[in-house]
N, C-alpha and C positions, 0 to 999 in steps of 0.2 A: 773827296775826289779832287785831284789836282788838275786834271784835264777836263774841260767842259765837254760833256757827252753830246751826242745827237739823240734827241728824243723822238721815238717812233710811236705814233698813237693810232690805235684801231679799236673796234668793238670786240675783236676776237683775234683769230690767228691770221686773218687775211693780210695784215700788214707785213707778215713775214716774207711775202713775195717782194715787197719793196726793200726790206732789210737785206735780203739776199743780194739784190743788185747793188745796194748802197755799199755793202762790204767789198764787192769786187772793185768799185771805183774808189773807195776810201778805206783801204786796209789798215791805215794808221790811226783810224778814229775809234773811239769807244761809243757804244750804243746803249741806250736804255729803251727797252720795248715795253710799252704800257698797253695792256689789254683791258679795256673797260668792260670786262665780262659781266660785271654786276648790272650793266645796262643793256647787254645784248638780248635781242637784236635792236639796233637803233630804229629800224623801220616801224617798230611797234609803238614808238613814242609819238605824242603830239609835238609838233615842231617847236612851239614856244618853250615847253618844258625841257625838251632835249637841248635847245640852245642854252638855256639857263644852266642846265646840268653840266654841259661841257665847259662853259665859261668858269663856273665855280670850281670844277675839277682842275682846270689848267692853272688857276690861281695857286692851288696847292702843289701841283706838279712842278711849276716853274720855281717855286720857293724851295721845294725839296731837292731838286736835281740841278738847278741852275744850268740848263742846257745851252749850248751855243746856238742851236737852232731846233725848231720843232717841225716834224713832218707829220701832217695829218694824212695818214695812209689809208684813207677811207673816203670814198666818193660821197656817201650820204652825209657824213659830218662836214666835209669840205664845202659842198654846195650849200649847206645850211648855215655854217657858222664861221667860215674862214674870214670873212670881212669883219665880223664882230670880234673875233680874236685879235685881229690886227689893230682894231680900234681900242680894245680894252688893254692890250699890252703893246703899246706903240714902239717900245725900244727893242722888241724881240722879233727876230725873223721867223715867219711861218711859211712852209711850203705846203700847198694843198694838192689834192688829187681830184682832177675833173675829167669827165669823159673825153676821150681822145678823138673828138669830132674832126678837128682840123687835119691831122694826118690821115684819117680815114677818107675824108673828102679829097685829099691830094692823091691818094693811092688807088681809089676805086676806078675800075674800067667800065663797069656796068651802070654805075650811078645809083645802085641799090645798096644801101648801107643800113645795118641794124645796130642799135645801141642796146646792149643787154645790161640791165642794171637792177637795183632794188626799186620797189615802187616809189620810195621817197625821192630817189634821184630822178626817176622818170617824171614825176609830177612837178619838180622844182623849176621855177622860171629860169634859174641859172642855166640849166641844161638846154632849155628851149632857146635862150639867147645865144648859146654857143652854136646851135644849128643855124639860126638866122644869120649869124656873123660869118661862119666858115663853110656852110654846106648848102648854100642857096640853090646850087645847080644839081643837087642830089635829092633823091627820095630817101629820107631817113625815117626808119621805123623805130620807135621807142618801145622796148619790150621790158616790162617790169616783172621780175620774178620774186615770188614770195618765198621760194624754197631753196634756191641755189646756195645762198650764203650758209644756211644751216646744213645743207648737204656737204658743202666743203668742210665745215667744222667737223662733221661726223667722219668724213673721209680722212682728214688729217689726224684725228684722234684714234680711229679704229682701223684704218687701212683699206676700207672697202666702201662702196657706194652703190646705190640702186641705179643701174644704168638706164632703166626705163623711166625713172623719175627725171634723170638728167635729160633724156631725149624729149620728154614732154615739156620741160621748162624751156628748152632752146628752140623747139619747133616753130614758134611764131616768128623767129628771126629770119626764116627762109622764105623769100618772096620770089615769084616769077612774074614777069611782065613783058609781053610782046617779045618773047624769045630771050629775054635777059633774066639773069638770076642775081640774087644777093651774092656779092663776092667778098664783103668785109663785115665782120662782127666785132664791134668795140666792146671789150670786157670792162664795163664801167663799175666794177666792184673789185677790190683787191683780193677778195676771197676766190674769185672765179678762175684765175690762172691755175690754181691747184687742181681744178677739174678739167683743164683744157684737153688733156689726152682723152678723157671720157667724152668730151664734147666732139672731138674729131671723130671718134669711133661711132658715135650715134647720129652725127649730122647726115642729112640726106645728100649733100654734095660738099666737096672741099671748099673752104673759104679761108681768108686770111683773118686770124684772130689777133686783134691788137691788144697787147698788154702794155700799159703805160709805165710799168715799174722802173724801167731803165731811165726813161725821161724824167721821172720824179727824182730819182737818185742824182741824175746829172744837174738838175735844177738846184738841189740842196748843195751839191759840191760847189756850184758856181757862186753861192752866197757865203761860203766859208773862207776865212783866211787860211793860209798854209799852216800845216802842223809845225810847231816849233819843237824840234827834238823828237826822240823816240817815244813810243807809247809807254806809259808807266807800267811797270810790272806788277802783277798781283792785283790788278783791278779789272775783273772780268766784265764782259757785257752782261747786263741783267735784264730779267723780265719781271714786271710787276703786274699783279692782277688786282683790279679794284674790288673784287669780291673778297680779297684777303686769302684766297685759297685756290689751288690748281689741282685738279685730279691727277691721278698717276699718269694717264695717257698724255695729258697736256704737258705735264712736267717733263716727261720723257721726250716729247716733241721739242720743247724749248731747249732741252739739253742737246738734242740733235742739231739744233741751230746755234749751238755754242753759247746759250744763255743760261745764266745762273738764276734760278727762281728765288725771288725775295718776297 
């Protein structure tokens, strides 16, 4: 590979939401999408074991692909290990994905905001620190979903999802207090935007669903030097699965995103 690619990392297909935005902003860049499907779901891991696993995996990924930058397109991984990655690999830039608490606090009119995330992201001190720093004047409800990431994986693989299951998972996000209602839900998992149309359909009232994908892509772009010359021909964007295999549905999905499965 003559041109250093951008490495996108997630536990499954959720990071494709970030890849989609990154391609719009950086059409002249090449991408390597790494799905750590052998470790999916990250929420099932004990934190020390997951931290060690990701650090060891990145030692191999950086050596193999020599990326210009790595985007951790996963809230669970970012809130757990982004600082450790920067410490372990100090010469390499990392962009993390953290709950969009600040823009939610800036946009809300009712002051009632929910952060919809995986249980791991909900319980992490990193998330609570964001709320303390940026949303002191808001009532922020943290909602941890055990099922939504898996439902998104099924939806992207098979094209359908149990809407009642989606309704049940998002229901705790909706608060009413003294005539005010939740008006913003932060999608704090990169898998969730794939289900946002189903969320809108099953929500008890309209809210603003904040997807951080574009902001993540803009941050990555800001850290990169300009592309020198045209994109090399014959070097497609690739998808790598840590399990060593991708089933037919996932392979077809990756091809739909212009990724060659390796």
